[in-house]
N, CA, C and O atoms as a Tinker XYZ file with bonds, in Angstrom:
   472  protein
     1  N     63.428000   46.820000  152.188000    73     2
     2  CA    62.603000   46.970000  151.038000    64     1     3
     3  C     61.189000   46.510000  151.463000    63     2     4     5
     4  O     61.024000   45.428000  152.026000    81     3
     5  N     60.219000   47.318000  151.193000    73     3     6
     6  CA    58.827000   46.955000  151.545000    64     5     7
     7  C     58.158000   46.093000  150.557000    63     6     8     9
     8  O     58.588000   46.001000  149.407000    81     7
     9  N     57.091000   45.442000  150.982000    73     7    10
    10  CA    56.268000   44.695000  149.990000    64     9    11
    11  C     55.313000   45.642000  149.232000    63    10    12    13
    12  O     55.171000   46.807000  149.605000    81    11
    13  N     54.627000   45.111000  148.112000    73    11    14
    14  CA    53.777000   46.031000  147.421000    64    13    15
    15  C     52.591000   46.354000  148.223000    63    14    16    17
    16  O     52.111000   45.516000  148.987000    81    15
    17  N     52.076000   47.577000  148.080000    73    15    18
    18  CA    50.890000   48.002000  148.803000    64    17    19
    19  C     49.784000   47.090000  148.481000    63    18    20    21
    20  O     49.728000   46.499000  147.403000    81    19
    21  N     48.882000   46.967000  149.432000    73    19    22
    22  CA    47.741000   45.986000  149.306000    64    21    23
    23  C     46.887000   46.219000  148.172000    63    22    24    25
    24  O     46.359000   45.273000  147.587000    81    23
    25  N     46.709000   47.469000  147.807000    73    23    26
    26  CA    45.757000   47.860000  146.598000    64    25    27
    27  C     46.259000   47.334000  145.261000    63    26    28    29
    28  O     45.471000   47.254000  144.318000    81    27
    29  N     47.609000   46.950000  145.126000    73    27    30
    30  CA    48.111000   46.599000  143.843000    64    29    31
    31  C     48.613000   45.165000  143.900000    63    30    32    33
    32  O     49.168000   44.681000  142.913000    81    31
    33  N     48.430000   44.429000  145.081000    73    31    34
    34  CA    48.947000   43.109000  145.048000    64    33    35
    35  C     47.883000   42.136000  144.356000    63    34    36    37
    36  O     46.666000   42.316000  144.388000    81    35
    37  N     48.512000   41.117000  143.749000    73    35    38
    38  CA    47.776000   39.993000  143.197000    64    37    39
    39  C     48.514000   38.751000  143.527000    63    38    40    41
    40  O     49.662000   38.776000  143.972000    81    39
    41  N     47.845000   37.667000  143.304000    73    39    42
    42  CA    48.549000   36.342000  143.527000    64    41    43
    43  C     49.886000   36.205000  142.800000    63    42    44    45
    44  O     50.857000   35.650000  143.314000    81    43
    45  N     49.885000   36.732000  141.593000    73    43    46
    46  CA    51.204000   36.791000  140.836000    64    45    47
    47  C     52.243000   37.712000  141.190000    63    46    48    49
    48  O     53.380000   37.522000  140.760000    81    47
    49  N     51.967000   38.726000  141.954000    73    47    50
    50  CA    52.936000   39.676000  142.297000    64    49    51
    51  C     53.299000   39.806000  143.849000    63    50    52    53
    52  O     54.025000   40.715000  144.251000    81    51
    53  N     52.819000   38.964000  144.587000    73    51    54
    54  CA    52.897000   39.101000  146.039000    64    53    55
    55  C     54.322000   39.277000  146.667000    63    54    56    57
    56  O     54.529000   39.823000  147.750000    81    55
    57  N     55.297000   38.729000  145.824000    73    55    58
    58  CA    56.661000   38.716000  146.360000    64    57    59
    59  C     57.523000   39.797000  145.730000    63    58    60    61
    60  O     58.730000   39.819000  145.972000    81    59
    61  N     56.963000   40.683000  144.943000    73    59    62
    62  CA    57.721000   41.778000  144.310000    64    61    63
    63  C     58.063000   42.821000  145.284000    63    62    64    65
    64  O     57.215000   43.264000  146.058000    81    63
    65  N     59.305000   43.235000  145.271000    73    63    66
    66  CA    59.772000   44.259000  146.214000    64    65    67
    67  C     59.141000   45.656000  145.922000    63    66    68    69
    68  O     58.737000   45.924000  144.790000    81    67
    69  N     59.064000   46.518000  146.924000    73    67    70
    70  CA    58.477000   47.824000  146.619000    64    69    71
    71  C     59.304000   48.900000  147.534000    63    70    72    73
    72  O     59.445000   48.750000  148.747000    81    71
    73  N     59.741000   49.816000  146.922000    73    71    74
    74  CA    60.467000   50.915000  147.704000    64    73    75
    75  C     61.888000   50.599000  148.043000    63    74    76    77
    76  O     62.440000   49.631000  147.519000    81    75
    77  N     62.499000   51.365000  148.890000    73    75    78
    78  CA    63.936000   51.313000  149.233000    64    77    79
    79  C     64.079000   50.986000  150.754000    63    78    80    81
    80  O     63.095000   50.776000  151.462000    81    79
    81  N     65.209000   50.958000  151.156000    73    79    82
    82  CA    65.568000   50.815000  152.525000    64    81    83
    83  C     64.956000   51.863000  153.516000    63    82    84    85
    84  O     64.948000   53.056000  153.211000    81    83
    85  N     64.483000   51.451000  154.609000    73    83    86
    86  CA    63.992000   52.366000  155.566000    64    85    87
    87  C     65.032000   52.918000  156.577000    63    86    88    89
    88  O     64.705000   53.527000  157.596000    81    87
    89  N     66.312000   52.656000  156.214000    73    87    90
    90  CA    67.428000   53.143000  157.041000    64    89    91
    91  C     67.400000   54.728000  156.892000    63    90    92    93
    92  O     67.346000   55.269000  155.788000    81    91
    93  N     67.438000   55.397000  158.043000    73    91    94
    94  CA    67.382000   56.827000  158.015000    64    93    95
    95  C     68.709000   57.332000  158.618000    63    94    96    97
    96  O     68.679000   58.440000  159.152000    81    95
    97  N     69.800000   56.689000  158.596000    73    95    98
    98  CA    71.062000   57.207000  159.228000    64    97    99
    99  C     71.296000   58.580000  158.767000    63    98   100   101
   100  O     71.539000   59.458000  159.596000    81    99
   101  N     71.238000   58.859000  157.402000    73    99   102
   102  CA    71.666000   60.050000  156.919000    64   101   103
   103  C     70.517000   60.906000  156.348000    63   102   104   105
   104  O     70.734000   62.066000  155.996000    81   103
   105  N     69.296000   60.341000  156.255000    73   103   106
   106  CA    68.269000   61.122000  155.723000    64   105   107
   107  C     67.179000   60.137000  155.073000    63   106   108   109
   108  O     66.967000   59.045000  155.600000    81   107
   109  N     66.496000   60.539000  153.925000    73   107   110
   110  CA    65.432000   59.806000  153.383000    64   109   111
   111  C     66.016000   59.282000  152.091000    63   110   112   113
   112  O     66.445000   60.016000  151.200000    81   111
   113  N     66.001000   57.917000  152.050000    73   111   114
   114  CA    66.601000   57.132000  150.927000    64   113   115
   115  C     65.650000   57.387000  149.727000    63   114   116   117
   116  O     64.432000   57.241000  149.826000    81   115
   117  N     66.286000   57.783000  148.567000    73   115   118
   118  CA    65.560000   58.008000  147.317000    64   117   119
   119  C     65.636000   56.872000  146.390000    63   118   120   121
   120  O     64.674000   56.488000  145.725000    81   119
   121  N     66.911000   56.299000  146.362000    73   119   122
   122  CA    67.133000   55.120000  145.407000    64   121   123
   123  C     68.363000   54.369000  146.057000    63   122   124   125
   124  O     69.176000   54.930000  146.791000    81   123
   125  N     68.405000   53.039000  145.702000    73   123   126
   126  CA    69.614000   52.287000  146.088000    64   125   127
   127  C     69.771000   51.241000  145.087000    63   126   128   129
   128  O     68.795000   50.623000  144.663000    81   127
   129  N     71.007000   51.010000  144.678000    73   127   130
   130  CA    71.435000   49.875000  143.691000    64   129   131
   131  C     72.413000   48.924000  144.416000    63   130   132   133
   132  O     73.384000   49.399000  145.006000    81   131
   133  N     72.196000   47.671000  144.390000    73   131   134
   134  CA    73.120000   46.645000  144.845000    64   133   135
   135  C     73.711000   45.937000  143.685000    63   134   136   137
   136  O     73.018000   45.418000  142.809000    81   135
   137  N     75.010000   45.926000  143.699000    73   135   138
   138  CA    75.747000   45.088000  142.561000    64   137   139
   139  C     76.724000   44.223000  143.067000    63   138   140   141
   140  O     77.638000   44.683000  143.751000    81   139
   141  N     76.636000   42.841000  142.777000    73   139   142
   142  CA    77.639000   41.865000  143.177000    64   141   143
   143  C     78.907000   42.158000  142.342000    63   142   144   145
   144  O     78.823000   42.534000  141.173000    81   143
   145  N     80.014000   41.985000  142.943000    73   143   146
   146  CA    81.302000   42.299000  142.325000    64   145   147
   147  C     82.214000   41.128000  142.450000    63   146   148   149
   148  O     82.097000   40.365000  143.409000    81   147
   149  N     83.094000   40.953000  141.551000    73   147   150
   150  CA    84.252000   39.989000  141.634000    64   149   151
   151  C     85.479000   40.662000  141.389000    63   150   152   153
   152  O     85.538000   41.616000  140.614000    81   151
   153  N     86.512000   40.196000  142.037000    73   151   154
   154  CA    87.959000   40.532000  141.829000    64   153   155
   155  C     88.537000   39.486000  140.980000    63   154   156   157
   156  O     88.496000   38.317000  141.363000    81   155
   157  N     89.066000   39.802000  139.871000    73   155   158
   158  CA    89.574000   38.872000  138.845000    64   157   159
   159  C     91.098000   39.060000  138.504000    63   158   160   161
   160  O     91.602000   40.178000  138.391000    81   159
   161  N     91.740000   37.977000  138.360000    73   159   162
   162  CA    93.139000   37.971000  137.924000    64   161   163
   163  C     93.165000   37.162000  136.634000    63   162   164   165
   164  O     92.588000   36.080000  136.528000    81   163
   165  N     93.922000   37.789000  135.575000    73   163   166
   166  CA    94.014000   37.000000  134.390000    64   165   167
   167  C     95.532000   36.733000  134.117000    63   166   168   169
   168  O     96.435000   37.514000  134.417000    81   167
   169  N     95.684000   35.521000  133.507000    73   167   170
   170  CA    96.898000   35.055000  133.063000    64   169   171
   171  C     96.883000   35.026000  131.528000    63   170   172   173
   172  O     95.994000   34.449000  130.902000    81   171
   173  N     97.962000   35.708000  130.920000    73   171   174
   174  CA    98.060000   35.612000  129.463000    64   173   175
   175  C     99.228000   34.863000  129.056000    63   174   176   177
   176  O    100.219000   34.711000  129.770000    81   175
   177  N     99.075000   34.371000  127.813000    73   175   178
   178  CA   100.268000   33.543000  127.281000    64   177   179
   179  C    101.173000   34.514000  126.568000    63   178   180   181
   180  O    101.019000   35.732000  126.654000    81   179
   181  N    102.159000   33.914000  125.834000    73   179   182
   182  CA   103.134000   34.751000  125.152000    64   181   183
   183  C    102.759000   35.625000  124.137000    63   182   184   185
   184  O    103.548000   36.484000  123.744000    81   183
   185  N    101.456000   35.483000  123.590000    73   183   186
   186  CA   101.021000   36.379000  122.495000    64   185   187
   187  C     99.820000   37.200000  123.091000    63   186   188   189
   188  O     99.088000   37.803000  122.306000    81   187
   189  N     99.600000   37.249000  124.350000    73   187   190
   190  CA    98.608000   38.190000  124.996000    64   189   191
   191  C     97.241000   37.495000  125.123000    63   190   192   193
   192  O     96.333000   38.176000  125.600000    81   191
   193  N     96.991000   36.305000  124.779000    73   191   194
   194  CA    95.792000   35.611000  124.789000    64   193   195
   195  C     95.527000   35.179000  126.275000    63   194   196   197
   196  O     96.382000   34.556000  126.906000    81   195
   197  N     94.330000   35.526000  126.807000    73   195   198
   198  CA    94.027000   35.115000  128.168000    64   197   199
   199  C     93.818000   33.612000  128.215000    63   198   200   201
   200  O     92.998000   33.073000  127.471000    81   199
   201  N     94.558000   32.930000  129.090000    73   199   202
   202  CA    94.499000   31.434000  129.238000    64   201   203
   203  C     93.903000   31.011000  130.536000    63   202   204   205
   204  O     93.402000   29.895000  130.671000    81   203
   205  N     93.959000   31.977000  131.583000    73   203   206
   206  CA    93.325000   31.674000  132.819000    64   205   207
   207  C     92.713000   32.892000  133.385000    63   206   208   209
   208  O     93.328000   33.957000  133.347000    81   207
   209  N     91.478000   32.794000  133.933000    73   207   210
   210  CA    90.808000   33.911000  134.570000    64   209   211
   211  C     90.317000   33.303000  135.990000    63   210   212   213
   212  O     89.497000   32.389000  136.075000    81   211
   213  N     90.870000   33.874000  136.975000    73   211   214
   214  CA    90.678000   33.459000  138.283000    64   213   215
   215  C     89.888000   34.424000  139.120000    63   214   216   217
   216  O     90.289000   35.583000  139.226000    81   215
   217  N     88.788000   34.024000  139.724000    73   215   218
   218  CA    88.037000   34.882000  140.706000    64   217   219
   219  C     88.611000   34.619000  142.043000    63   218   220   221
   220  O     88.558000   33.503000  142.560000    81   219
   221  N     89.219000   35.755000  142.662000    73   219   222
   222  CA    89.835000   35.519000  143.885000    64   221   223
   223  C     89.194000   36.202000  145.059000    63   222   224   225
   224  O     89.618000   35.970000  146.191000    81   223
   225  N     88.179000   37.047000  144.852000    73   223   226
   226  CA    87.375000   37.664000  145.976000    64   225   227
   227  C     86.089000   38.179000  145.357000    63   226   228   229
   228  O     85.989000   38.548000  144.188000    81   227
   229  N     85.141000   38.166000  146.233000    73   227   230
   230  CA    83.758000   38.649000  145.811000    64   229   231
   231  C     83.346000   39.551000  146.841000    63   230   232   233
   232  O     83.831000   39.496000  147.971000    81   231
   233  N     82.362000   40.487000  146.461000    73   231   234
   234  CA    81.856000   41.486000  147.411000    64   233   235
   235  C     80.598000   42.104000  146.916000    63   234   236   237
   236  O     79.905000   41.510000  146.090000    81   235
   237  N     80.280000   43.249000  147.378000    73   235   238
   238  CA    79.011000   43.956000  146.938000    64   237   239
   239  C     79.292000   45.466000  146.950000    63   238   240   241
   240  O     79.982000   46.002000  147.818000    81   239
   241  N     78.735000   46.091000  145.968000    73   239   242
   242  CA    78.820000   47.599000  145.870000    64   241   243
   243  C     77.331000   48.184000  145.945000    63   242   244   245
   244  O     76.410000   47.751000  145.252000    81   243
   245  N     77.224000   49.131000  146.792000    73   243   246
   246  CA    75.937000   49.794000  146.918000    64   245   247
   247  C     76.056000   51.337000  146.486000    63   246   248   249
   248  O     76.973000   52.049000  146.895000    81   247
   249  N     75.148000   51.742000  145.710000    73   247   250
   250  CA    74.995000   53.157000  145.345000    64   249   251
   251  C     73.651000   53.641000  145.930000    63   250   252   253
   252  O     72.567000   53.197000  145.552000    81   251
   253  N     73.796000   54.545000  146.839000    73   251   254
   254  CA    72.546000   55.048000  147.637000    64   253   255
   255  C     72.512000   56.551000  147.412000    63   254   256   257
   256  O     73.490000   57.285000  147.550000    81   255
   257  N     71.235000   56.959000  147.036000    73   255   258
   258  CA    70.922000   58.406000  146.820000    64   257   259
   259  C     70.030000   58.734000  147.905000    63   258   260   261
   260  O     69.003000   58.074000  148.062000    81   259
   261  N     70.361000   59.801000  148.754000    73   259   262
   262  CA    69.691000   60.133000  149.914000    64   261   263
   263  C     69.511000   61.674000  150.069000    63   262   264   265
   264  O     70.431000   62.463000  149.855000    81   263
   265  N     68.251000   62.049000  150.458000    73   263   266
   266  CA    67.991000   63.475000  150.841000    64   265   267
   267  C     68.618000   63.688000  152.210000    63   266   268   269
   268  O     68.140000   63.134000  153.200000    81   267
   269  N     69.663000   64.468000  152.279000    73   267   270
   270  CA    70.506000   64.584000  153.525000    64   269   271
   271  C     69.711000   65.323000  154.614000    63   270   272   273
   272  O     69.235000   66.447000  154.458000    81   271
   273  N     69.621000   64.637000  155.650000    73   271   274
   274  CA    69.050000   65.332000  156.897000    64   273   275
   275  C     70.020000   66.419000  157.306000    63   274   276   277
   276  O     71.221000   66.162000  157.398000    81   275
   277  N     69.542000   67.613000  157.553000    73   275   278
   278  CA    70.513000   68.711000  157.851000    64   277   279
   279  C     71.064000   68.708000  159.146000    63   278   280   281
   280  O     71.818000   69.627000  159.466000    81   279
   281  N     70.776000   67.745000  159.986000    73   279   282
   282  CA    71.263000   67.587000  161.340000    64   281   283
   283  C     72.338000   66.367000  161.321000    63   282   284   285
   284  O     72.877000   65.970000  162.354000    81   283
   285  N     72.579000   65.842000  160.099000    73   283   286
   286  CA    73.452000   64.739000  159.933000    64   285   287
   287  C     74.657000   65.069000  159.196000    63   286   288   289
   288  O     74.611000   65.976000  158.365000    81   287
   289  N     75.827000   64.373000  159.431000    73   287   290
   290  CA    77.059000   64.625000  158.739000    64   289   291
   291  C     77.280000   63.469000  157.801000    63   290   292   293
   292  O     77.135000   62.321000  158.221000    81   291
   293  N     77.633000   63.715000  156.517000    73   291   294
   294  CA    77.941000   62.598000  155.617000    64   293   295
   295  C     79.275000   61.840000  156.037000    63   294   296   297
   296  O     80.189000   62.494000  156.540000    81   295
   297  N     79.390000   60.577000  155.854000    73   295   298
   298  CA    80.557000   59.947000  156.174000    64   297   299
   299  C     81.671000   60.291000  155.329000    63   298   300   301
   300  O     81.490000   60.728000  154.192000    81   299
   301  N     82.944000   60.095000  155.882000    73   299   302
   302  CA    84.164000   60.425000  155.147000    64   301   303
   303  C     84.670000   59.248000  154.270000    63   302   304   305
   304  O     84.405000   58.101000  154.628000    81   303
   305  N     85.292000   59.446000  153.284000    73   303   306
   306  CA    85.902000   58.371000  152.439000    64   305   307
   307  C     86.815000   57.571000  153.394000    63   306   308   309
   308  O     87.697000   58.108000  154.064000    81   307
   309  N     86.550000   56.289000  153.409000    73   307   310
   310  CA    87.353000   55.333000  154.253000    64   309   311
   311  C     86.649000   54.966000  155.486000    63   310   312   313
   312  O     87.010000   54.003000  156.162000    81   311
   313  N     85.630000   55.730000  155.802000    73   311   314
   314  CA    84.776000   55.289000  157.049000    64   313   315
   315  C     84.067000   53.955000  156.815000    63   314   316   317
   316  O     83.707000   53.576000  155.701000    81   315
   317  N     83.895000   53.271000  157.954000    73   315   318
   318  CA    83.022000   52.100000  157.912000    64   317   319
   319  C     81.543000   52.512000  158.092000    63   318   320   321
   320  O     81.208000   53.155000  159.088000    81   319
   321  N     80.703000   52.170000  157.192000    73   319   322
   322  CA    79.210000   52.591000  157.241000    64   321   323
   323  C     78.464000   51.197000  157.418000    63   322   324   325
   324  O     78.666000   50.250000  156.658000    81   323
   325  N     77.635000   51.161000  158.428000    73   323   326
   326  CA    76.684000   50.125000  158.483000    64   325   327
   327  C     75.381000   50.361000  157.923000    63   326   328   329
   328  O     74.679000   51.247000  158.410000    81   327
   329  N     74.971000   49.655000  156.935000    73   327   330
   330  CA    73.715000   49.763000  156.108000    64   329   331
   331  C     72.924000   48.566000  156.151000    63   330   332   333
   332  O     73.378000   47.513000  155.705000    81   331
   333  N     71.713000   48.647000  156.680000    73   331   334
   334  CA    70.798000   47.402000  156.780000    64   333   335
   335  C     71.616000   46.207000  157.477000    63   334   336   337
   336  O     71.542000   45.054000  157.053000    81   335
   337  N     72.325000   46.542000  158.472000    73   335   338
   338  CA    73.124000   45.590000  159.373000    64   337   339
   339  C     74.402000   45.075000  158.535000    63   338   340   341
   340  O     75.045000   44.174000  159.073000    81   339
   341  N     74.780000   45.471000  157.466000    73   339   342
   342  CA    75.991000   45.004000  156.726000    64   341   343
   343  C     76.963000   46.310000  156.775000    63   342   344   345
   344  O     76.623000   47.465000  156.522000    81   343
   345  N     78.252000   45.851000  157.160000    73   343   346
   346  CA    79.256000   46.866000  157.217000    64   345   347
   347  C     79.905000   47.048000  155.810000    63   346   348   349
   348  O     80.226000   46.076000  155.128000    81   347
   349  N     80.082000   48.332000  155.409000    73   347   350
   350  CA    80.681000   48.603000  154.016000    64   349   351
   351  C     81.738000   49.625000  154.284000    63   350   352   353
   352  O     81.731000   50.291000  155.320000    81   351
   353  N     82.667000   49.753000  153.332000    73   351   354
   354  CA    83.603000   50.730000  153.229000    64   353   355
   355  C     83.141000   51.903000  152.438000    63   354   356   357
   356  O     82.738000   51.693000  151.294000    81   355
   357  N     83.153000   53.156000  152.932000    73   355   358
   358  CA    82.698000   54.329000  152.184000    64   357   359
   359  C     83.853000   54.763000  151.165000    63   358   360   361
   360  O     84.918000   55.254000  151.539000    81   359
   361  N     83.529000   54.535000  149.904000    73   359   362
   362  CA    84.420000   54.976000  148.801000    64   361   363
   363  C     84.181000   56.402000  148.278000    63   362   364   365
   364  O     85.094000   57.067000  147.790000    81   363
   365  N     83.034000   56.806000  148.389000    73   363   366
   366  CA    82.704000   58.113000  147.806000    64   365   367
   367  C     81.398000   58.605000  148.592000    63   366   368   369
   368  O     80.502000   57.822000  148.908000    81   367
   369  N     81.374000   59.961000  148.873000    73   367   370
   370  CA    80.120000   60.505000  149.531000    64   369   371
   371  C     79.982000   61.999000  149.148000    63   370   372   373
   372  O     80.087000   62.901000  149.979000    81   371
   373  N     79.745000   62.191000  147.868000    73   371   374
   374  CA    79.591000   63.629000  147.507000    64   373   375
   375  C     78.256000   64.169000  147.951000    63   374   376   377
   376  O     77.272000   63.428000  147.959000    81   375
   377  N     78.181000   65.475000  148.333000    73   375   378
   378  CA    76.975000   66.117000  148.697000    64   377   379
   379  C     76.792000   67.212000  147.772000    63   378   380   381
   380  O     77.739000   67.939000  147.473000    81   379
   381  N     75.497000   67.392000  147.246000    73   379   382
   382  CA    75.247000   68.296000  146.280000    64   381   383
   383  C     74.041000   69.179000  146.865000    63   382   384   385
   384  O     73.020000   68.611000  147.252000    81   383
   385  N     74.158000   70.456000  146.921000    73   383   386
   386  CA    73.236000   71.468000  147.326000    64   385   387
   387  C     72.838000   72.411000  146.179000    63   386   388   389
   388  O     73.678000   72.903000  145.425000    81   387
   389  N     71.591000   72.625000  146.088000    73   387   390
   390  CA    71.108000   73.493000  144.948000    64   389   391
   391  C     70.231000   74.532000  145.565000    63   390   392   393
   392  O     69.730000   74.344000  146.673000    81   391
   393  N     70.024000   75.669000  144.848000    73   391   394
   394  CA    69.254000   76.702000  145.370000    64   393   395
   395  C     67.731000   76.380000  145.252000    63   394   396   397
   396  O     66.965000   77.080000  145.915000    81   395
   397  N     67.277000   75.494000  144.556000    73   395   398
   398  CA    65.866000   75.143000  144.452000    64   397   399
   399  C     65.580000   73.690000  144.590000    63   398   400   401
   400  O     64.632000   73.197000  143.978000    81   399
   401  N     66.394000   72.936000  145.406000    73   399   402
   402  CA    66.167000   71.594000  145.671000    64   401   403
   403  C     66.733000   71.125000  147.012000    63   402   404   405
   404  O     67.459000   71.872000  147.669000    81   403
   405  N     66.430000   69.971000  147.400000    73   403   406
   406  CA    66.956000   69.470000  148.744000    64   405   407
   407  C     68.396000   69.076000  148.520000    63   406   408   409
   408  O     68.853000   68.810000  147.409000    81   407
   409  N     69.100000   69.055000  149.680000    73   407   410
   410  CA    70.510000   68.709000  149.621000    64   409   411
   411  C     70.630000   67.104000  149.459000    63   410   412   413
   412  O     69.929000   66.363000  150.147000    81   411
   413  N     71.527000   66.623000  148.542000    73   411   414
   414  CA    71.481000   65.276000  148.183000    64   413   415
   415  C     72.816000   64.620000  148.488000    63   414   416   417
   416  O     73.855000   65.180000  148.139000    81   415
   417  N     72.832000   63.480000  149.112000    73   415   418
   418  CA    74.025000   62.700000  149.390000    64   417   419
   419  C     74.035000   61.521000  148.534000    63   418   420   421
   420  O     73.039000   60.798000  148.487000    81   419
   421  N     75.093000   61.268000  147.846000    73   419   422
   422  CA    75.206000   60.028000  146.988000    64   421   423
   423  C     76.417000   59.175000  147.680000    63   422   424   425
   424  O     77.582000   59.572000  147.698000    81   423
   425  N     75.991000   58.007000  148.216000    73   423   426
   426  CA    76.945000   57.141000  148.799000    64   425   427
   427  C     77.407000   56.057000  147.872000    63   426   428   429
   428  O     76.582000   55.429000  147.209000    81   427
   429  N     78.739000   55.802000  147.795000    73   427   430
   430  CA    79.198000   54.635000  147.141000    64   429   431
   431  C     79.832000   53.763000  148.186000    63   430   432   433
   432  O     80.895000   54.138000  148.682000    81   431
   433  N     79.255000   52.583000  148.584000    73   431   434
   434  CA    79.807000   51.694000  149.614000    64   433   435
   435  C     80.190000   50.425000  148.991000    63   434   436   437
   436  O     79.578000   49.989000  148.016000    81   435
   437  N     81.201000   49.809000  149.536000    73   435   438
   438  CA    81.700000   48.445000  148.978000    64   437   439
   439  C     82.056000   47.580000  150.243000    63   438   440   441
   440  O     82.388000   48.032000  151.339000    81   439
   441  N     81.937000   46.361000  149.923000    73   439   442
   442  CA    82.412000   45.434000  150.874000    64   441   443
   443  C     82.934000   44.186000  150.083000    63   442   444   445
   444  O     82.415000   43.851000  149.019000    81   443
   445  N     84.015000   43.493000  150.667000    73   443   446
   446  CA    84.540000   42.292000  149.945000    64   445   447
   447  C     84.707000   41.255000  151.085000    63   446   448   449
   448  O     84.821000   41.557000  152.273000    81   447
   449  N     84.707000   40.040000  150.599000    73   447   450
   450  CA    84.877000   38.837000  151.539000    64   449   451
   451  C     86.196000   38.909000  152.243000    63   450   452   453
   452  O     86.315000   38.547000  153.414000    81   451
   453  N     87.188000   39.378000  151.527000    73   451   454
   454  CA    88.581000   39.343000  152.145000    64   453   455
   455  C     88.930000   40.487000  153.047000    63   454   456   457
   456  O     90.077000   40.571000  153.487000    81   455
   457  N     88.009000   41.378000  153.354000    73   455   458
   458  CA    88.331000   42.560000  154.256000    64   457   459
   459  C     87.260000   42.465000  155.450000    63   458   460   461
   460  O     86.044000   42.440000  155.258000    81   459
   461  N     87.854000   42.417000  156.660000    73   459   462
   462  CA    87.004000   42.569000  157.799000    64   461   463
   463  C     86.950000   44.050000  158.315000    63   462   464   465
   464  O     87.941000   44.638000  158.746000    81   463
   465  N     85.746000   44.574000  158.231000    73   463   466
   466  CA    85.561000   45.982000  158.597000    64   465   467
   467  C     85.248000   46.070000  160.074000    63   466   468   469
   468  O     84.524000   45.253000  160.642000    81   467
   469  N     85.841000   47.127000  160.685000    73   467   470
   470  CA    85.567000   47.221000  162.211000    64   469   471
   471  C     84.315000   47.927000  162.435000    63   470   472
   472  O     83.907000   48.113000  163.581000    81   471
């Protein structure tokens, strides 16, 4: 993520992020969302009331929208994808082509503390 362009910086906004990743593995990144995730287990009593909620693993989910470079191939579901030096598991990678627009790749990548990706 880049910093704000000089013409719109001020003392109060110097640390605000601007733009997306400059990773061009698959094309030009249009948007990306990073969401922390938790894996939870609940224990219920005899009437169904939750009495314990245990966080047993944490990870990150990334949704990345990319204008697909025509010389690149989208990853397959289950592939390990390295994005900004972090290894993720590819859970979804639909490619959408339209007659009046660029070909779009939507990546859904996840990683968890408990899984070591090769």
